[in-house]
MARBA-3410 file (N, C-alpha, C, O; in Angstrom, 1 decimal):
227
-27.0,-2.3,-82.6,-27.7,-2.9,-81.5,-28.8,-2.0,-80.9,-28.6,-0.8,-80.8 ~ -29.8,-2.6,-80.4,-30.9,-1.8,-79.7,-31.1,-2.4,-78.3,-31.3,-3.6,-78.2 ~ -31.0,-1.5,-77.3,-31.4,-1.9,-75.9,-32.7,-1.3,-75.6,-32.9,-0.1,-75.7 ~ -33.6,-2.1,-75.1,-34.9,-1.6,-74.6,-35.0,-1.8,-73.1,-35.1,-2.9,-72.6 ~ -34.9,-0.7,-72.4,-34.8,-0.7,-71.0,-35.4,0.6,-70.4,-35.0,1.6,-70.8
-36.3,0.5,-69.4,-36.9,1.7,-68.9,-36.2,2.2,-67.7,-36.6,3.4,-67.2 ~ -35.3,1.5,-67.1,-34.6,2.0,-65.9,-33.4,2.8,-66.3,-32.4,2.2,-66.9 ~ -33.3,4.1,-66.1,-32.2,4.9,-66.6,-30.8,4.5,-66.2,-29.9,4.5,-67.1 ~ -30.6,4.0,-65.0,-29.3,3.6,-64.6,-28.8,2.4,-65.3,-27.7,2.3,-65.7 ~ -29.8,1.4,-65.4,-29.4,0.1,-66.0,-29.1,0.4,-67.5,-28.2,-0.1,-68.1
-30.0,1.2,-68.1,-29.8,1.6,-69.6,-28.4,2.2,-69.8,-27.7,1.9,-70.7 ~ -28.1,3.2,-69.0,-26.9,4.0,-69.1,-25.7,3.1,-69.0,-24.7,3.1,-69.7 ~ -25.7,2.2,-68.0,-24.6,1.2,-67.7,-24.4,0.3,-68.9,-23.3,0.0,-69.4 ~ -25.5,-0.2,-69.5,-25.5,-1.1,-70.6,-24.9,-0.4,-71.8,-24.0,-0.9,-72.5 ~ -25.4,0.8,-72.1,-24.9,1.6,-73.3,-23.4,1.9,-73.2,-22.7,1.7,-74.1
-23.0,2.3,-72.0,-21.6,2.7,-71.8,-20.7,1.5,-72.0,-19.6,1.5,-72.6 ~ -21.1,0.4,-71.4,-20.3,-0.9,-71.4,-20.2,-1.4,-72.8,-19.1,-1.8,-73.3 ~ -21.3,-1.5,-73.5,-21.4,-2.1,-74.8,-20.6,-1.2,-75.8,-19.9,-1.7,-76.7 ~ -20.8,0.1,-75.7,-20.1,1.1,-76.6,-18.6,0.9,-76.4,-17.8,1.0,-77.4 ~ -18.1,0.7,-75.2,-16.7,0.6,-74.9,-16.1,-0.7,-75.6,-14.9,-0.8,-75.8
-17.0,-1.7,-75.8,-16.6,-2.9,-76.4,-16.7,-2.8,-78.0,-16.5,-3.8,-78.7 ~ -17.1,-1.7,-78.5,-17.3,-1.5,-79.9,-18.6,-1.9,-80.5,-18.7,-2.1,-81.7 ~ -19.7,-1.9,-79.6,-21.0,-2.1,-80.1,-21.8,-0.8,-80.2,-22.3,-0.4,-79.1 ~ -22.0,-0.2,-81.3,-22.8,1.0,-81.4,-24.2,0.6,-81.0,-24.8,-0.3,-81.5 ~ -24.8,1.4,-80.0,-26.0,1.0,-79.4,-27.0,2.1,-79.3,-26.7,3.2,-78.9
-28.3,1.8,-79.7,-29.4,2.8,-79.5,-30.2,2.3,-78.3,-30.1,1.2,-77.8 ~ -31.1,3.3,-77.8,-31.9,3.0,-76.7,-33.4,3.2,-77.0,-33.7,4.2,-77.7 ~ -34.2,2.4,-76.5,-35.7,2.6,-76.5,-36.2,2.5,-75.1,-35.8,1.5,-74.4 ~ -37.0,3.4,-74.6,-37.4,3.4,-73.2,-38.7,2.7,-73.0,-39.1,2.4,-71.8 ~ -39.4,2.3,-74.0,-40.7,1.6,-73.8,-41.0,0.7,-75.0,-40.3,0.8,-76.0
-42.0,-0.1,-74.9,-42.3,-1.0,-76.0,-42.7,-0.4,-77.3,-42.4,-0.8,-78.4 ~ -43.5,0.7,-77.2,-44.0,1.4,-78.5,-42.8,2.0,-79.2,-42.7,1.9,-80.4 ~ -41.9,2.6,-78.5,-40.7,3.2,-79.1,-39.8,2.1,-79.7,-39.3,2.3,-80.8 ~ -39.7,1.0,-79.0,-38.9,-0.1,-79.5,-39.5,-0.6,-80.9,-38.7,-0.8,-81.8 ~ -40.8,-0.8,-81.0,-41.4,-1.3,-82.2,-41.2,-0.3,-83.3,-41.0,-0.7,-84.5
-41.3,1.0,-83.0,-41.1,2.0,-84.0,-39.7,1.9,-84.6,-39.5,2.0,-85.8 ~ -38.7,1.8,-83.7,-37.3,1.8,-84.1,-37.0,0.5,-84.9,-36.3,0.5,-85.9 ~ -37.6,-0.6,-84.5,-37.4,-1.9,-85.1,-38.0,-1.9,-86.6,-37.3,-2.4,-87.5 ~ -39.1,-1.2,-86.7,-39.7,-1.1,-88.1,-38.9,-0.2,-89.0,-38.8,-0.4,-90.2 ~ -38.3,0.8,-88.4,-37.6,1.8,-89.1,-36.2,1.3,-89.5,-35.8,1.5,-90.7
-35.5,0.7,-88.6,-34.1,0.2,-88.8,-33.8,-0.9,-87.9,-33.4,-0.7,-86.8 ~ -34.0,-2.2,-88.3,-33.7,-3.3,-87.4,-32.3,-3.4,-87.1,-31.4,-3.2,-87.9 ~ -31.9,-3.6,-85.8,-30.5,-3.8,-85.4,-30.0,-5.2,-85.6,-30.8,-6.0,-86.1 ~ -28.7,-5.4,-85.4,-28.2,-6.7,-85.5,-28.5,-7.6,-84.4,-28.7,-8.8,-84.5 ~ -28.7,-7.0,-83.2,-29.1,-7.7,-82.0,-30.0,-6.8,-81.1,-29.8,-5.6,-81.1
-31.0,-7.4,-80.5,-31.9,-6.7,-79.6,-31.7,-7.2,-78.2,-31.8,-8.4,-77.9 ~ -31.5,-6.3,-77.3,-31.5,-6.6,-75.8,-32.8,-6.0,-75.2,-33.0,-4.8,-75.3 ~ -33.6,-6.9,-74.7,-35.0,-6.5,-74.4,-35.4,-6.8,-73.0,-35.3,-8.0,-72.6 ~ -35.7,-5.8,-72.2,-36.2,-6.0,-70.8,-37.7,-6.4,-70.9,-38.5,-5.8,-71.7 ~ -38.1,-7.4,-70.1,-39.4,-7.8,-70.1,-40.4,-6.9,-69.3,-41.5,-6.7,-69.7
-39.8,-6.3,-68.3,-40.7,-5.5,-67.4,-40.8,-4.1,-67.8,-40.5,-3.1,-67.1 ~ -41.3,-3.8,-69.0,-41.5,-2.5,-69.5,-42.9,-1.9,-69.2,-43.8,-2.7,-69.0 ~ -43.0,-0.6,-69.0,-44.3,0.0,-68.7,-45.2,0.0,-70.0,-44.7,0.1,-71.1 ~ -46.5,-0.2,-69.8,-47.4,-0.2,-70.9,-47.3,-1.5,-71.7,-47.7,-2.5,-71.3 ~ -46.7,-1.4,-72.9,-46.5,-2.5,-73.7,-45.3,-3.3,-73.2,-44.2,-2.9,-73.3
-45.5,-4.5,-72.6,-44.4,-5.2,-72.0,-43.5,-5.9,-73.0,-43.8,-6.0,-74.2 ~ -42.4,-6.4,-72.5,-41.4,-7.0,-73.4,-41.8,-8.2,-74.1,-41.5,-8.4,-75.3 ~ -42.7,-9.0,-73.5,-43.1,-10.2,-74.1,-44.0,-9.9,-75.3,-43.9,-10.6,-76.4 ~ -44.8,-8.9,-75.2,-45.7,-8.4,-76.3,-44.8,-7.9,-77.5,-45.1,-8.1,-78.6 ~ -43.8,-7.1,-77.1,-42.9,-6.6,-78.1,-42.2,-7.7,-78.9,-42.1,-7.7,-80.1
-41.8,-8.7,-78.1,-41.1,-9.9,-78.8,-42.1,-10.6,-79.7,-41.7,-10.9,-80.8 ~ -43.3,-10.8,-79.3,-44.3,-11.5,-80.2,-44.6,-10.6,-81.4,-44.7,-11.2,-82.5 ~ -44.7,-9.3,-81.3,-45.0,-8.5,-82.4,-43.8,-8.4,-83.4,-44.0,-8.3,-84.6 ~ -42.6,-8.3,-82.9,-41.5,-8.2,-83.8,-41.3,-9.5,-84.6,-40.8,-9.5,-85.8 ~ -41.6,-10.6,-84.0,-41.5,-11.9,-84.7,-42.7,-12.1,-85.7,-42.4,-12.5,-86.9
-43.9,-11.8,-85.3,-45.1,-12.1,-86.1,-45.6,-11.0,-87.0,-45.9,-11.2,-88.2 ~ -45.6,-9.7,-86.4,-46.2,-8.6,-87.2,-45.1,-8.0,-88.1,-45.3,-7.8,-89.3 ~ -43.9,-7.8,-87.6,-42.8,-7.3,-88.4,-42.0,-8.3,-89.2,-41.4,-8.0,-90.1 ~ -42.1,-9.6,-88.8,-41.5,-10.7,-89.5,-40.0,-10.6,-89.4,-39.3,-11.1,-90.3 ~ -39.4,-10.1,-88.2,-38.0,-10.0,-88.1,-37.4,-11.2,-87.4,-38.0,-11.8,-86.5
-36.2,-11.7,-87.9,-35.6,-12.8,-87.3,-34.3,-12.5,-86.6,-33.5,-13.4,-86.3 ~ -34.1,-11.2,-86.2,-32.9,-10.8,-85.5,-32.8,-11.5,-84.2,-33.8,-11.8,-83.6 ~ -31.6,-11.8,-83.6,-31.4,-12.4,-82.3,-31.9,-11.5,-81.2,-31.6,-10.3,-81.2 ~ -32.5,-12.1,-80.2,-33.1,-11.3,-79.1,-32.5,-11.9,-77.8,-32.7,-13.1,-77.5 ~ -31.9,-11.0,-77.0,-31.5,-11.4,-75.6,-32.5,-10.7,-74.6,-32.6,-9.5,-74.6
-33.1,-11.5,-73.8,-34.1,-11.0,-72.9,-33.5,-10.7,-71.5,-32.7,-11.6,-71.0 ~ -33.8,-9.6,-70.9,-33.4,-9.3,-69.5,-34.6,-9.4,-68.6,-35.7,-8.8,-68.9 ~ -34.5,-10.3,-67.6,-35.7,-10.5,-66.8,-35.4,-10.8,-65.4,-34.3,-11.4,-65.1 ~ -36.2,-10.4,-64.4,-36.1,-10.8,-63.0,-36.9,-12.0,-62.7,-36.9,-12.5,-61.6 ~ -37.6,-12.5,-63.7,-38.5,-13.7,-63.5,-37.7,-15.0,-63.8,-37.4,-15.2,-64.9
-37.5,-15.8,-62.7,-36.6,-16.9,-63.0,-37.4,-18.2,-62.9,-36.8,-19.3,-62.9 ~ -38.8,-18.1,-62.9,-39.6,-19.4,-62.9,-39.5,-20.1,-64.2,-39.3,-19.4,-65.3 ~ -39.7,-21.4,-64.2,-39.7,-22.2,-65.4,-40.7,-21.7,-66.4,-40.4,-21.7,-67.6 ~ -41.9,-21.4,-66.0,-43.0,-21.0,-66.9,-42.6,-19.7,-67.6,-43.0,-19.5,-68.8 ~ -42.0,-18.7,-66.9,-41.6,-17.5,-67.5,-40.5,-17.7,-68.6,-40.6,-17.1,-69.6
-39.6,-18.6,-68.3,-38.5,-18.9,-69.3,-39.2,-19.5,-70.5,-38.8,-19.2,-71.7 ~ -40.1,-20.4,-70.3,-40.8,-21.1,-71.4,-41.5,-20.1,-72.2,-41.5,-20.2,-73.5 ~ -42.2,-19.1,-71.6,-43.0,-18.1,-72.3,-42.0,-17.3,-73.2,-42.4,-16.9,-74.3 ~ -40.8,-16.9,-72.7,-39.9,-16.1,-73.4,-39.5,-16.8,-74.7,-39.5,-16.3,-75.8 ~ -39.1,-18.1,-74.6,-38.6,-18.8,-75.7,-39.7,-19.1,-76.7,-39.5,-19.1,-77.9
-40.9,-19.4,-76.2,-42.1,-19.6,-77.1,-42.4,-18.3,-77.9,-42.9,-18.5,-79.0 ~ -42.2,-17.2,-77.3,-42.4,-15.9,-78.0,-41.4,-15.6,-79.0,-41.6,-14.7,-79.9 ~ -40.2,-16.2,-78.9,-39.2,-16.0,-79.9,-37.8,-15.5,-79.4,-37.0,-15.1,-80.2 ~ -37.6,-15.6,-78.1,-36.3,-15.2,-77.5,-35.2,-16.2,-77.9,-35.5,-17.4,-78.1 ~ -34.0,-15.7,-78.0,-32.9,-16.6,-78.3,-32.0,-16.9,-77.1,-31.4,-17.9,-77.0
-32.1,-16.0,-76.1,-31.3,-16.2,-74.9,-31.9,-15.3,-73.8,-32.7,-14.4,-74.1 ~ -31.5,-15.5,-72.6,-32.0,-14.6,-71.5,-30.9,-14.5,-70.4,-30.1,-15.3,-70.2 ~ -31.0,-13.3,-69.7,-30.1,-13.1,-68.5,-31.0,-12.7,-67.4,-31.9,-11.8,-67.5 ~ -30.8,-13.2,-66.2,-31.6,-12.9,-65.0,-31.0,-11.6,-64.4,-29.8,-11.4,-64.3 ~ -31.9,-10.8,-63.9,-31.5,-9.6,-63.1,-31.4,-10.0,-61.7,-32.2,-10.8,-61.2
-30.5,-9.4,-60.9,-29.4,-8.5,-61.4,-28.3,-9.3,-62.1,-28.1,-10.5,-61.9 ~ -27.7,-8.6,-63.1,-26.7,-9.3,-63.9,-25.4,-8.6,-63.9,-25.3,-7.4,-63.6 ~ -24.3,-9.3,-64.3,-23.0,-8.7,-64.6,-23.0,-8.2,-66.0,-23.4,-8.9,-66.9 ~ -22.5,-6.9,-66.2,-22.5,-6.4,-67.5,-21.6,-7.3,-68.5,-21.9,-7.4,-69.7 ~ -20.6,-7.9,-67.9,-19.8,-8.7,-68.8,-20.6,-9.9,-69.3,-20.3,-10.4,-70.4
-21.5,-10.5,-68.5,-22.3,-11.6,-69.0,-23.2,-11.2,-70.2,-23.3,-11.9,-71.1 ~ -23.8,-10.0,-70.1,-24.6,-9.5,-71.2,-23.7,-9.4,-72.4,-24.2,-9.8,-73.5 ~ -22.5,-8.8,-72.3,-21.6,-8.7,-73.4,-21.3,-10.0,-74.0,-21.2,-10.1,-75.3 ~ -21.0,-11.0,-73.2,-20.6,-12.3,-73.8,-21.8,-12.9,-74.6,-21.6,-13.4,-75.7 ~ -23.0,-12.8,-74.0,-24.1,-13.4,-74.7,-24.5,-12.6,-76.0,-24.9,-13.2,-77.0
-24.3,-11.3,-75.9,-24.6,-10.5,-77.1,-23.6,-10.9,-78.2,-24.0,-11.1,-79.4 ~ -22.3,-11.1,-77.9,-21.3,-11.5,-78.9,-21.6,-12.8,-79.5,-21.5,-13.0,-80.7 ~ -22.1,-13.8,-78.6,-22.4,-15.1,-79.1,-23.6,-15.0,-80.1,-23.6,-15.7,-81.1 ~ -24.6,-14.2,-79.7,-25.8,-14.1,-80.6,-25.4,-13.5,-81.9,-25.9,-13.8,-83.0 ~ -24.5,-12.5,-81.8,-24.1,-11.8,-83.1,-23.4,-12.8,-84.0,-23.6,-12.8,-85.2
-22.5,-13.6,-83.4,-21.8,-14.6,-84.2,-22.7,-15.6,-84.8,-22.6,-15.9,-86.0 ~ -23.7,-16.0,-84.1,-24.7,-17.0,-84.5,-25.5,-16.4,-85.7,-25.8,-17.1,-86.7 ~ -25.9,-15.1,-85.5,-26.7,-14.4,-86.6,-25.9,-14.3,-87.8,-26.5,-14.5,-88.9 ~ -24.6,-13.9,-87.8,-23.8,-13.8,-89.0,-23.7,-15.1,-89.7,-23.7,-15.2,-90.9 ~ -23.6,-16.2,-88.9,-23.5,-17.5,-89.6,-24.9,-17.9,-90.2,-24.9,-18.6,-91.2
-26.0,-17.5,-89.5,-27.3,-17.9,-90.0,-27.6,-17.3,-91.3,-28.5,-17.9,-92.1 ~ -27.0,-16.2,-91.7,-27.3,-15.7,-93.1,-26.9,-16.6,-94.2,-27.4,-16.5,-95.3 ~ -26.0,-17.6,-93.9,-25.5,-18.5,-94.9,-26.5,-19.7,-95.2,-26.3,-20.4,-96.2 ~ -27.5,-19.9,-94.3,-28.3,-21.1,-94.5,-29.8,-20.7,-94.2,-30.1,-19.9,-93.4 ~ -30.7,-21.4,-94.9,-32.1,-21.2,-94.7,-32.6,-20.0,-95.3,-31.8,-19.1,-95.7
-33.9,-19.9,-95.5,-34.5,-18.7,-96.1,-34.3,-17.4,-95.3,-34.3,-17.5,-94.1 ~ -34.2,-16.3,-96.0,-34.1,-15.0,-95.4,-35.5,-14.4,-95.4,-36.2,-14.6,-96.4 ~ -35.9,-13.7,-94.4,-37.3,-13.1,-94.4,-37.1,-11.7,-93.9,-36.5,-11.4,-92.9 ~ -37.7,-10.7,-94.7,-37.9,-9.4,-94.3,-39.3,-9.0,-94.5,-39.7,-8.8,-95.6 ~ -40.1,-8.9,-93.4,-41.5,-8.6,-93.6,-42.2,-9.8,-94.3,-42.0,-10.9,-93.9
-42.8,-9.5,-95.4,-43.5,-10.5,-96.2,-42.6,-11.1,-97.3,-43.0,-12.1,-98.0 ~ -41.4,-10.5,-97.5,-40.5,-11.0,-98.6,-39.6,-12.1,-98.0,-39.0,-12.0,-97.0 ~ -39.6,-13.2,-98.8,-38.8,-14.4,-98.4,-37.9,-14.7,-99.6,-38.3,-14.9,-100.7 ~ -36.6,-14.9,-99.2,-35.6,-15.2,-100.2,-34.9,-16.6,-99.8,-34.3,-16.7,-98.7 ~ -35.0,-17.6,-100.7,-34.4,-18.8,-100.4,-33.1,-18.8,-101.2,-33.1,-19.0,-102.5
-32.0,-18.7,-100.5,-30.7,-18.6,-101.3,-30.3,-19.9,-101.9,-29.5,-19.9,-102.9 ~ -30.8,-21.0,-101.3,-30.4,-22.3,-101.9,-31.0,-22.5,-103.3,-30.3,-23.0,-104.2 ~ -32.3,-22.1,-103.5,-32.9,-22.3,-104.7,-32.9,-21.0,-105.6,-33.4,-21.0,-106.7 ~ -32.4,-19.9,-105.0,-32.4,-18.6,-105.6,-33.8,-18.2,-106.0,-34.1,-17.7,-107.1 ~ -34.8,-18.4,-105.1,-36.2,-18.1,-105.4,-36.7,-17.1,-104.4,-36.2,-17.0,-103.2
-37.6,-16.2,-104.8,-38.2,-15.2,-104.0,-39.7,-15.4,-104.0,-40.3,-15.7,-105.0 ~ -40.3,-15.1,-102.8,-41.8,-15.2,-102.7,-42.3,-14.1,-101.8,-41.5,-13.6,-100.9 ~ -43.5,-13.7,-102.0,-44.2,-12.7,-101.1,-45.5,-13.3,-100.7,-46.4,-13.6,-101.5 ~ -45.6,-13.7,-99.4,-46.8,-14.3,-98.8,-47.1,-15.6,-99.6,-48.3,-15.9,-99.9 ~ -46.1,-16.3,-100.0,-46.3,-17.6,-100.7,-46.4,-17.4,-102.2,-46.4,-18.4,-102.9
-46.5,-16.2,-102.7,-46.6,-16.0,-104.2,-45.2,-15.8,-104.8,-44.5,-14.9,-104.3 ~ -44.9,-16.6,-105.8,-43.5,-16.5,-106.4,-43.3,-15.2,-107.0,-44.2,-14.6,-107.6 ~ -42.1,-14.6,-106.9,-41.7,-13.4,-107.5,-40.5,-13.7,-108.4,-39.5,-14.1,-107.9 ~ -40.6,-13.5,-109.7,-39.6,-13.8,-110.6,-38.7,-12.6,-110.9,-39.2,-11.5,-111.3 ~ -37.4,-12.7,-110.7,-36.4,-11.6,-110.8,-35.3,-12.1,-111.7,-34.8,-13.2,-111.6
-34.8,-11.2,-112.6,-33.6,-11.5,-113.3,-32.4,-11.5,-112.3,-32.5,-11.0,-111.2 ~ -31.2,-12.1,-112.7,-30.1,-12.3,-111.8,-29.6,-11.1,-111.1,-29.4,-11.1,-109.9 ~ -29.5,-9.9,-111.8,-28.9,-8.8,-111.1,-30.0,-8.2,-110.1,-29.6,-7.7,-109.0 ~ -31.2,-8.2,-110.5,-32.3,-7.7,-109.5,-32.3,-8.6,-108.3,-32.6,-8.1,-107.2 ~ -32.1,-9.9,-108.5,-32.1,-10.8,-107.4,-30.9,-10.5,-106.4,-31.1,-10.5,-105.2
-29.7,-10.2,-107.0,-28.6,-9.9,-106.2,-28.8,-8.6,-105.4,-28.4,-8.4,-104.3 ~ -29.5,-7.6,-106.1,-29.8,-6.4,-105.5,-30.7,-6.6,-104.3,-30.5,-6.0,-103.2 ~ -31.7,-7.4,-104.4,-32.6,-7.7,-103.3,-31.9,-8.4,-102.2,-32.1,-8.1,-101.0 ~ -31.0,-9.3,-102.5,-30.2,-10.1,-101.5,-29.4,-9.1,-100.7,-29.4,-9.2,-99.5 ~ -28.8,-8.1,-101.4,-28.0,-7.2,-100.6,-28.8,-6.3,-99.7,-28.5,-6.1,-98.5
-30.0,-5.8,-100.2,-30.8,-5.0,-99.4,-31.4,-5.8,-98.2,-31.7,-5.2,-97.1 ~ -31.7,-7.1,-98.4,-32.2,-7.9,-97.3,-31.2,-8.1,-96.2,-31.6,-8.4,-95.1 ~ -29.9,-8.0,-96.5,-28.9,-8.1,-95.4,-29.1,-7.0,-94.4,-28.8,-7.3,-93.2 ~ -29.5,-5.9,-94.8,-29.6,-4.7,-93.9,-30.9,-4.0,-94.1,-31.0,-2.9,-94.5 ~ -32.0,-4.7,-93.7,-33.3,-4.1,-93.9,-33.5,-2.8,-93.1,-33.1,-2.7,-92.0
-34.0,-1.8,-93.8,-34.2,-0.5,-93.1,-33.0,0.4,-93.2,-33.0,1.6,-92.8 ~ -31.9,-0.1,-93.8,-30.6,0.7,-93.8,-30.3,1.1,-95.3,-30.5,0.2,-96.2 ~ -29.9,2.3,-95.5,-29.7,2.8,-96.9,-28.4,2.2,-97.4,-27.3,2.2,-96.7 ~ -28.4,1.6,-98.6,-27.2,1.1,-99.3,-27.0,2.0,-100.5,-27.9,2.2,-101.3 ~ -25.7,2.5,-100.6,-25.4,3.5,-101.6,-25.2,3.0,-103.0,-25.0,1.8,-103.2
-25.2,3.9,-104.0,-25.0,3.5,-105.4,-23.7,2.9,-105.7,-23.6,1.9,-106.4 ~ -22.6,3.4,-105.1,-21.3,2.9,-105.4,-21.2,1.4,-105.0,-20.6,0.6,-105.7 ~ -21.7,1.1,-103.8,-21.6,-0.3,-103.3,-22.4,-1.2,-104.2,-22.0,-2.3,-104.5 ~ -23.6,-0.8,-104.6,-24.5,-1.6,-105.4,-23.9,-1.8,-106.8,-24.0,-2.9,-107.3 ~ -23.4,-0.8,-107.4,-22.8,-0.9,-108.7,-21.6,-1.9,-108.7,-21.4,-2.7,-109.6
-20.7,-1.8,-107.6,-19.6,-2.7,-107.5,-20.0,-4.1,-107.3,-19.4,-5.0,-107.8 ~ -21.2,-4.3,-106.6,-21.7,-5.7,-106.4,-22.2,-6.3,-107.7,-22.0,-7.4,-108.0 ~ -23.0,-5.5,-108.4,-23.7,-6.0,-109.6,-22.8,-6.0,-110.9,-23.0,-6.9,-111.7 ~ -21.8,-5.1,-110.9,-20.9,-5.1,-112.1,-19.5,-5.0,-111.6,-18.8,-4.0,-111.8 ~ -19.0,-6.1,-111.0,-17.6,-6.0,-110.4,-16.5,-5.8,-111.4,-15.5,-5.2,-111.0
-16.7,-6.2,-112.6,-15.6,-6.1,-113.6,-15.7,-5.0,-114.6,-14.8,-4.6,-115.3 ~ -16.9,-4.4,-114.7,-17.2,-3.5,-115.8,-18.2,-2.4,-115.3,-19.4,-2.7,-115.2 ~ -17.7,-1.2,-114.9,-18.6,-0.2,-114.4,-19.7,0.1,-115.4,-19.5,0.2,-116.6 ~ -21.0,0.2,-114.9,-22.1,0.4,-115.8,-22.3,1.8,-116.2,-21.7,2.7,-115.7 ~ -23.2,2.0,-117.2,-23.6,3.4,-117.5,-24.5,3.9,-116.4,-24.9,3.1,-115.5
-24.8,5.2,-116.4,-25.6,5.8,-115.3,-27.0,5.3,-115.1,-27.5,5.4,-114.0 ~ -27.6,4.7,-116.1,-29.0,4.2,-116.0,-29.1,2.7,-115.6,-30.2,2.3,-115.4 ~ -28.0,2.0,-115.6,-28.1,0.5,-115.5,-28.6,0.2,-114.1,-29.5,-0.7,-114.0 ~ -28.1,0.8,-113.0,-28.5,0.5,-111.7,-30.0,0.9,-111.5,-30.8,0.2,-110.9 ~ -30.3,2.1,-112.1,-31.7,2.5,-112.0,-32.7,1.5,-112.6,-33.8,1.3,-112.1
-32.2,0.9,-113.7,-33.1,-0.1,-114.4,-33.3,-1.3,-113.5,-34.4,-1.9,-113.4 ~ -32.3,-1.8,-112.8,-32.4,-2.9,-111.9,-33.3,-2.6,-110.7,-34.1,-3.4,-110.2 ~ -33.1,-1.4,-110.2,-34.0,-0.9,-109.1,-35.5,-0.9,-109.5,-36.4,-1.3,-108.8 ~ -35.7,-0.4,-110.7,-37.1,-0.4,-111.3,-37.6,-1.8,-111.4,-38.8,-2.0,-111.0 ~ -36.8,-2.7,-111.9,-37.3,-4.1,-112.1,-37.7,-4.7,-110.7,-38.7,-5.4,-110.6
-36.8,-4.5,-109.7,-37.1,-5.1,-108.4,-38.3,-4.4,-107.8,-39.2,-5.1,-107.3 ~ -38.4,-3.1,-107.9,-39.6,-2.4,-107.3,-40.9,-2.8,-107.9,-41.9,-3.1,-107.3 ~ -40.9,-3.0,-109.3,-42.1,-3.4,-110.0,-42.5,-4.8,-109.6,-43.7,-5.0,-109.4 ~ -41.5,-5.7,-109.5,-41.9,-7.1,-109.2,-42.4,-7.2,-107.8,-43.4,-7.9,-107.6 ~ -41.9,-6.5,-106.8,-42.4,-6.5,-105.5,-43.8,-5.9,-105.4,-44.7,-6.4,-104.7
-43.9,-4.7,-106.1,-45.2,-4.0,-106.0,-46.3,-4.9,-106.6,-47.4,-4.9,-106.2 ~ -46.0,-5.6,-107.7,-47.0,-6.4,-108.4,-47.4,-7.6,-107.5,-48.5,-8.1,-107.6 ~ -46.5,-8.0,-106.5,-46.9,-9.0,-105.5,-47.5,-8.4,-104.3,-47.8,-9.1,-103.3 ~ -47.8,-7.1,-104.3,-48.5,-6.4,-103.2,-47.6,-6.1,-102.1,-48.0,-6.0,-100.9 ~ -46.3,-5.8,-102.4,-45.3,-5.5,-101.4,-44.4,-4.4,-101.9,-43.2,-4.6,-102.2
-44.9,-3.2,-101.9,-44.2,-2.0,-102.4,-43.3,-1.5,-101.3,-43.6,-0.4,-100.7 ~ -42.1,-2.1,-101.0,-41.3,-1.8,-99.8,-39.9,-1.3,-100.2,-39.1,-1.0,-99.3 ~ -39.6,-1.1,-101.5,-38.3,-0.6,-101.9,-38.4,0.9,-101.9,-39.1,1.5,-102.7 ~ -37.6,1.5,-101.1,-37.6,3.0,-100.9,-36.3,3.6,-101.5,-35.2,3.0,-101.4 ~ -36.4,4.8,-102.1,-35.3,5.6,-102.5,-35.1,6.8,-101.6,-36.0,7.5,-101.2
-33.8,7.0,-101.3,-33.4,8.2,-100.5,-32.6,9.0,-101.5,-31.4,8.7,-101.7 ~ -33.1,10.1,-102.0,-32.4,10.9,-103.1,-31.0,11.3,-102.7,-30.8,11.8,-101.6 ~ -30.1,11.0,-103.5,-28.7,11.3,-103.3,-27.9,10.4,-102.4,-26.7,10.6,-102.1 ~ -28.6,9.4,-101.8,-28.0,8.5,-100.9,-28.0,7.0,-101.3,-27.0,6.3,-101.4 ~ -29.2,6.5,-101.7,-29.3,5.1,-102.1,-30.7,4.6,-101.9,-31.7,5.3,-102.1
-30.8,3.3,-101.5,-32.0,2.6,-101.5,-32.1,1.7,-100.2,-31.0,1.3,-99.7 ~ -33.3,1.4,-99.8,-33.4,0.4,-98.7,-34.8,-0.3,-98.7,-35.7,0.2,-99.4 ~ -34.9,-1.4,-98.0,-36.1,-2.1,-97.9,-36.8,-1.7,-96.6,-36.3,-1.8,-95.5 ~ -38.0,-1.2,-96.7,-38.8,-0.8,-95.6,-39.4,-2.0,-94.9,-40.0,-2.9,-95.6 ~ -39.2,-2.1,-93.6,-39.8,-3.3,-92.9,-41.3,-3.0,-92.6,-41.6,-2.1,-91.8
-42.1,-3.7,-93.2,-43.6,-3.4,-93.2,-44.3,-4.5,-92.4,-44.2,-5.7,-92.8 ~ -45.1,-4.2,-91.4,-45.8,-5.2,-90.7,-46.8,-5.9,-91.6,-47.4,-5.3,-92.5 ~ -46.9,-7.2,-91.4,-47.9,-8.0,-92.2,-49.3,-7.8,-91.6,-49.5,-7.8,-90.4 ~ -50.3,-7.7,-92.5,-51.6,-7.7,-92.1,-52.2,-9.1,-92.1,-52.2,-9.8,-93.1 ~ -52.6,-9.6,-90.9,-53.0,-11.0,-90.8,-54.5,-11.0,-90.5,-55.1,-10.2,-89.7
-55.2,-11.9,-91.2,-56.7,-12.0,-91.1,-56.9,-13.2,-90.2,-56.5,-14.4,-90.6 ~ -57.6,-13.1,-89.1,-57.8,-14.2,-88.2,-59.2,-14.8,-88.4,-59.6,-15.8,-87.8
END
């Protein structure tokens, strides 16, 4: 989880309370730091204050939805209780909001509900990580509308990496996923990684990264939009 909050006391209280409930939580103090962390390693839930200095929370929300292409659930913290402010939050991509001042328990309840909803959402509808879209119903992949054809194991590899974009997935886990009954030789996984990387790169989306000695991850890359 990532909390974006510029008030030290509020941030400390949120981190302590959520950590005590078993939610590992990182902190970003401003909008630019938040976007950098989101691009590097998207969390399962984002708690976002609207009243940030410099780059405000509404702009962060718009950029994470449209530039980064992230669909993670977002809980907005705001002191603005007018109808137009709420409408702007939801229009920008918020999933829920809490008015300041708030009870820490209310934030925790809403975070838990968003997390449950997000886990269920993985089972239906297309998955999107940046420009890469995976339709699990049709088992098809596209990049900016261009079809990407993958063999079955490379497709399962992509599916696993898309579950945790920005996070390294190790060799042992991937081999167990792709060859559950018969451990492969040392080059089999490398071949599937090569096939996936080549297919994405040919579609103009070279986002599969290797961390030597650890594993692989999908880099969350902002989309370039021409207006």
